[in-house]
A tleap script that builds the chain and sets N, CA, C and O, in Angstrom:
source leaprc.protein.ff14SB
mol = sequence {
  NILE LYS ILE LEU ASP GLY PRO ALA SER ASP
  PRO HIE ASN LEU THR PRO PRO ASP VAL ILE
  GLU LEU ASP PRO SER VAL TRP LEU ARG VAL
  ALA SER GLY VAL THR THR TRP ASN GLU GLU
  ARG ALA ALA GLY HIE ILE THR ALA VAL GLY
  GLU ARG ASP ASP LEU SER ALA LEU LEU PRO
  LEU CGLY
}
set mol.1.N position { -98.748 -62.530 55.581 }
set mol.1.CA position { -98.745 -61.440 55.426 }
set mol.1.C position { -98.002 -61.070 56.593 }
set mol.1.O position { -98.528 -61.360 57.668 }
set mol.2.N position { -96.888 -60.490 56.612 }
set mol.2.CA position { -95.764 -59.959 57.562 }
set mol.2.C position { -96.311 -58.449 57.739 }
set mol.2.O position { -96.212 -57.631 56.824 }
set mol.3.N position { -96.876 -58.155 58.946 }
set mol.3.CA position { -97.082 -56.674 59.143 }
set mol.3.C position { -95.944 -56.197 60.546 }
set mol.3.O position { -96.479 -55.408 61.325 }
set mol.4.N position { -94.946 -56.472 60.792 }
set mol.4.CA position { -94.259 -56.283 61.625 }
set mol.4.C position { -92.626 -56.586 61.463 }
set mol.4.O position { -92.468 -57.596 60.777 }
set mol.5.N position { -91.601 -56.104 61.821 }
set mol.5.CA position { -90.077 -56.226 61.473 }
set mol.5.C position { -90.111 -57.431 62.727 }
set mol.5.O position { -90.698 -57.255 63.795 }
set mol.6.N position { -89.454 -58.521 62.408 }
set mol.6.CA position { -88.984 -59.553 63.486 }
set mol.6.C position { -87.737 -60.348 62.776 }
set mol.6.O position { -86.981 -60.150 61.825 }
set mol.7.N position { -87.958 -61.412 63.821 }
set mol.7.CA position { -86.378 -62.391 63.535 }
set mol.7.C position { -86.778 -63.237 62.506 }
set mol.7.O position { -87.855 -63.817 62.364 }
set mol.8.N position { -85.541 -63.242 61.632 }
set mol.8.CA position { -85.273 -63.703 60.435 }
set mol.8.C position { -86.015 -65.627 61.058 }
set mol.8.O position { -85.922 -66.205 62.140 }
set mol.9.N position { -86.635 -65.997 59.827 }
set mol.9.CA position { -86.680 -67.819 60.161 }
set mol.9.C position { -85.441 -68.440 59.519 }
set mol.9.O position { -84.746 -68.064 58.575 }
set mol.10.N position { -85.382 -69.451 60.280 }
set mol.10.CA position { -84.526 -70.663 60.581 }
set mol.10.C position { -84.376 -71.279 59.354 }
set mol.10.O position { -85.399 -71.902 59.068 }
set mol.11.N position { -83.213 -71.384 58.224 }
set mol.11.CA position { -83.136 -71.819 56.814 }
set mol.11.C position { -83.356 -73.072 57.135 }
set mol.11.O position { -83.802 -73.633 56.134 }
set mol.12.N position { -83.245 -74.038 58.310 }
set mol.12.CA position { -83.316 -75.325 58.445 }
set mol.12.C position { -84.777 -75.550 58.589 }
set mol.12.O position { -85.028 -76.683 58.180 }
set mol.13.N position { -85.826 -74.946 58.997 }
set mol.13.CA position { -86.739 -75.297 59.494 }
set mol.13.C position { -87.704 -73.870 58.897 }
set mol.13.O position { -87.479 -72.663 58.988 }
set mol.14.N position { -88.852 -74.647 58.265 }
set mol.14.CA position { -89.286 -74.008 57.187 }
set mol.14.C position { -90.596 -73.189 58.024 }
set mol.14.O position { -91.468 -72.633 57.357 }
set mol.15.N position { -90.628 -73.180 59.168 }
set mol.15.CA position { -91.421 -72.849 60.136 }
set mol.15.C position { -90.985 -71.286 60.180 }
set mol.15.O position { -89.815 -70.902 60.172 }
set mol.16.N position { -91.874 -70.643 60.216 }
set mol.16.CA position { -91.470 -68.824 60.620 }
set mol.16.C position { -91.322 -68.783 62.044 }
set mol.16.O position { -91.752 -69.703 62.740 }
set mol.17.N position { -90.760 -67.812 62.515 }
set mol.17.CA position { -90.535 -67.620 63.846 }
set mol.17.C position { -91.806 -67.360 64.972 }
set mol.17.O position { -91.964 -67.809 66.107 }
set mol.18.N position { -92.615 -66.458 64.166 }
set mol.18.CA position { -93.964 -65.949 64.547 }
set mol.18.C position { -94.787 -66.190 63.723 }
set mol.18.O position { -94.562 -65.776 62.586 }
set mol.19.N position { -95.811 -66.808 63.937 }
set mol.19.CA position { -97.235 -67.470 62.968 }
set mol.19.C position { -98.465 -66.907 63.822 }
set mol.19.O position { -98.829 -67.211 64.958 }
set mol.20.N position { -99.075 -65.834 62.754 }
set mol.20.CA position { -100.461 -65.546 63.846 }
set mol.20.C position { -101.340 -65.810 62.498 }
set mol.20.O position { -101.107 -65.100 61.520 }
set mol.21.N position { -102.472 -66.942 62.419 }
set mol.21.CA position { -103.500 -67.043 61.971 }
set mol.21.C position { -104.867 -66.696 62.549 }
set mol.21.O position { -105.416 -67.015 63.604 }
set mol.22.N position { -105.351 -65.717 61.212 }
set mol.22.CA position { -107.110 -65.563 61.756 }
set mol.22.C position { -107.413 -65.008 60.549 }
set mol.22.O position { -106.695 -64.520 59.677 }
set mol.23.N position { -108.883 -65.196 60.659 }
set mol.23.CA position { -109.579 -64.749 59.200 }
set mol.23.C position { -109.219 -63.227 59.188 }
set mol.23.O position { -108.483 -62.523 59.879 }
set mol.24.N position { -110.330 -62.932 57.740 }
set mol.24.CA position { -109.744 -61.145 57.229 }
set mol.24.C position { -110.621 -60.707 58.497 }
set mol.24.O position { -110.168 -59.956 59.361 }
set mol.25.N position { -112.185 -61.351 58.542 }
set mol.25.CA position { -113.122 -60.503 59.069 }
set mol.25.C position { -112.731 -60.130 60.373 }
set mol.25.O position { -113.137 -59.074 60.858 }
set mol.26.N position { -111.523 -61.363 61.360 }
set mol.26.CA position { -111.331 -61.405 62.378 }
set mol.26.C position { -110.172 -59.986 62.546 }
set mol.26.O position { -110.000 -59.483 63.657 }
set mol.27.N position { -109.718 -59.656 61.772 }
set mol.27.CA position { -108.200 -59.012 61.693 }
set mol.27.C position { -109.207 -57.504 61.401 }
set mol.27.O position { -108.731 -56.424 61.750 }
set mol.28.N position { -110.145 -57.542 60.960 }
set mol.28.CA position { -111.293 -56.237 60.467 }
set mol.28.C position { -111.763 -56.231 61.868 }
set mol.28.O position { -111.835 -55.047 62.196 }
set mol.29.N position { -112.048 -56.848 62.663 }
set mol.29.CA position { -113.175 -56.188 63.722 }
set mol.29.C position { -111.868 -55.649 64.704 }
set mol.29.O position { -111.791 -54.479 65.079 }
set mol.30.N position { -111.036 -56.514 64.992 }
set mol.30.CA position { -109.868 -56.529 66.126 }
set mol.30.C position { -109.107 -55.176 65.638 }
set mol.30.O position { -109.211 -54.246 66.437 }
set mol.31.N position { -108.561 -54.983 64.774 }
set mol.31.CA position { -107.848 -53.473 63.911 }
set mol.31.C position { -108.686 -52.333 64.031 }
set mol.31.O position { -108.111 -51.261 64.219 }
set mol.32.N position { -109.912 -52.338 63.963 }
set mol.32.CA position { -111.274 -51.929 64.165 }
set mol.32.C position { -111.680 -51.306 65.345 }
set mol.32.O position { -112.045 -50.151 65.563 }
set mol.33.N position { -111.553 -52.272 66.061 }
set mol.33.CA position { -111.909 -52.141 67.466 }
set mol.33.C position { -113.436 -52.644 67.680 }
set mol.33.O position { -114.224 -52.378 68.587 }
set mol.34.N position { -113.525 -53.144 66.980 }
set mol.34.CA position { -115.265 -53.621 67.220 }
set mol.34.C position { -115.071 -54.788 68.294 }
set mol.34.O position { -116.061 -54.812 69.025 }
set mol.35.N position { -114.105 -55.794 68.650 }
set mol.35.CA position { -113.673 -56.624 69.206 }
set mol.35.C position { -112.107 -56.429 69.943 }
set mol.35.O position { -111.375 -55.516 69.558 }
set mol.36.N position { -111.694 -57.336 70.990 }
set mol.36.CA position { -110.420 -57.034 70.955 }
set mol.36.C position { -109.550 -58.287 71.016 }
set mol.36.O position { -109.989 -59.384 71.363 }
set mol.37.N position { -108.348 -58.063 70.672 }
set mol.37.CA position { -107.206 -59.357 70.559 }
set mol.37.C position { -107.631 -60.457 71.281 }
set mol.37.O position { -107.667 -61.602 70.828 }
set mol.38.N position { -108.015 -60.060 72.616 }
set mol.38.CA position { -108.273 -61.573 73.787 }
set mol.38.C position { -108.981 -61.778 73.463 }
set mol.38.O position { -109.086 -62.941 73.072 }
set mol.39.N position { -110.000 -60.969 73.331 }
set mol.39.CA position { -111.691 -61.682 72.929 }
set mol.39.C position { -111.704 -62.672 71.904 }
set mol.39.O position { -112.172 -63.805 72.022 }
set mol.40.N position { -111.119 -62.145 70.805 }
set mol.40.CA position { -110.942 -63.237 69.447 }
set mol.40.C position { -110.148 -64.632 69.914 }
set mol.40.O position { -110.467 -65.813 69.771 }
set mol.41.N position { -109.192 -64.121 70.420 }
set mol.41.CA position { -108.143 -65.452 70.487 }
set mol.41.C position { -108.844 -66.747 71.671 }
set mol.41.O position { -108.814 -67.969 71.531 }
set mol.42.N position { -109.403 -65.985 72.738 }
set mol.42.CA position { -109.974 -66.912 73.890 }
set mol.42.C position { -111.161 -67.381 72.926 }
set mol.42.O position { -111.102 -68.609 72.866 }
set mol.43.N position { -112.129 -66.934 72.212 }
set mol.43.CA position { -113.064 -67.312 71.193 }
set mol.43.C position { -112.751 -68.566 70.113 }
set mol.43.O position { -113.513 -69.216 69.398 }
set mol.44.N position { -111.102 -68.623 70.335 }
set mol.44.CA position { -110.781 -69.415 69.464 }
set mol.44.C position { -110.581 -69.119 67.507 }
set mol.44.O position { -110.510 -69.932 66.585 }
set mol.45.N position { -110.542 -67.472 67.523 }
set mol.45.CA position { -110.381 -67.193 66.166 }
set mol.45.C position { -109.304 -66.612 65.781 }
set mol.45.O position { -109.369 -66.105 64.661 }
set mol.46.N position { -107.967 -66.481 66.547 }
set mol.46.CA position { -107.026 -66.657 66.526 }
set mol.46.C position { -105.991 -67.392 66.936 }
set mol.46.O position { -105.937 -67.709 68.124 }
set mol.47.N position { -104.873 -67.842 65.935 }
set mol.47.CA position { -103.803 -69.036 66.770 }
set mol.47.C position { -102.745 -68.307 66.482 }
set mol.47.O position { -102.497 -67.872 65.357 }
set mol.48.N position { -102.019 -68.124 67.550 }
set mol.48.CA position { -100.972 -67.353 67.308 }
set mol.48.C position { -99.809 -68.123 68.424 }
set mol.48.O position { -99.951 -68.582 69.558 }
set mol.49.N position { -98.680 -68.018 67.547 }
set mol.49.CA position { -97.503 -68.877 68.644 }
set mol.49.C position { -95.998 -67.679 67.961 }
set mol.49.O position { -95.804 -67.027 66.935 }
set mol.50.N position { -95.098 -67.999 69.506 }
set mol.50.CA position { -93.717 -67.328 68.626 }
set mol.50.C position { -93.715 -65.941 69.622 }
set mol.50.O position { -94.658 -65.365 70.162 }
set mol.51.N position { -92.760 -65.753 69.629 }
set mol.51.CA position { -92.062 -64.678 70.777 }
set mol.51.C position { -92.856 -63.251 70.703 }
set mol.51.O position { -92.650 -62.350 71.516 }
set mol.52.N position { -93.672 -63.171 69.759 }
set mol.52.CA position { -94.661 -61.814 69.687 }
set mol.52.C position { -95.842 -62.468 69.179 }
set mol.52.O position { -95.976 -62.301 67.966 }
set mol.53.N position { -96.861 -63.254 69.804 }
set mol.53.CA position { -97.771 -63.594 69.263 }
set mol.53.C position { -99.429 -63.326 70.367 }
set mol.53.O position { -100.426 -63.993 70.642 }
set mol.54.N position { -98.834 -61.823 70.723 }
set mol.54.CA position { -100.071 -60.588 71.591 }
set mol.54.C position { -99.806 -59.598 70.429 }
set mol.54.O position { -98.673 -59.297 70.054 }
set mol.55.N position { -100.799 -59.184 69.965 }
set mol.55.CA position { -100.797 -57.942 69.824 }
set mol.55.C position { -101.736 -57.109 69.660 }
set mol.55.O position { -102.076 -56.317 68.781 }
set mol.56.N position { -102.243 -57.551 71.060 }
set mol.56.CA position { -103.304 -56.574 71.707 }
set mol.56.C position { -102.473 -55.283 71.967 }
set mol.56.O position { -103.297 -54.451 71.585 }
set mol.57.N position { -101.552 -54.672 72.304 }
set mol.57.CA position { -101.079 -53.832 72.659 }
set mol.57.C position { -100.840 -52.928 71.238 }
set mol.57.O position { -100.772 -51.716 71.438 }
set mol.58.N position { -100.750 -53.223 70.308 }
set mol.58.CA position { -101.022 -52.548 69.308 }
set mol.58.C position { -102.665 -51.977 68.403 }
set mol.58.O position { -102.974 -51.024 67.687 }
set mol.59.N position { -103.264 -53.016 68.879 }
set mol.59.CA position { -104.668 -52.957 68.379 }
set mol.59.C position { -105.899 -51.925 69.228 }
set mol.59.O position { -105.788 -52.138 70.436 }
set mol.60.N position { -106.730 -51.154 69.010 }
set mol.60.CA position { -107.070 -51.205 67.518 }
set mol.60.C position { -106.265 -50.162 66.349 }
set mol.60.O position { -105.870 -49.249 67.075 }
set mol.61.N position { -106.024 -49.979 65.580 }
set mol.61.CA position { -104.953 -49.366 65.010 }
set mol.61.C position { -105.750 -48.116 65.157 }
set mol.61.O position { -106.979 -48.159 65.216 }
set mol.62.N position { -104.817 -46.577 65.239 }
set mol.62.CA position { -105.370 -45.531 65.269 }
set mol.62.C position { -104.710 -44.593 64.228 }
set mol.62.O position { -105.125 -43.443 64.083 }
savepdb mol mol.pdb
quit
């Protein structure tokens, strides 16, 4: 799911420029403020690479 506008994928490379993987339950926890982005990432529940691999400034959703 793309949640933010960002750089386009390179047509010669099938990997998008920014990839974040997490379970829906993790997203619900960080989006609602139950836990933080950094806590979940440190626990290994979030895998993120790219220019914008840290969404902590945007969370929790308000």
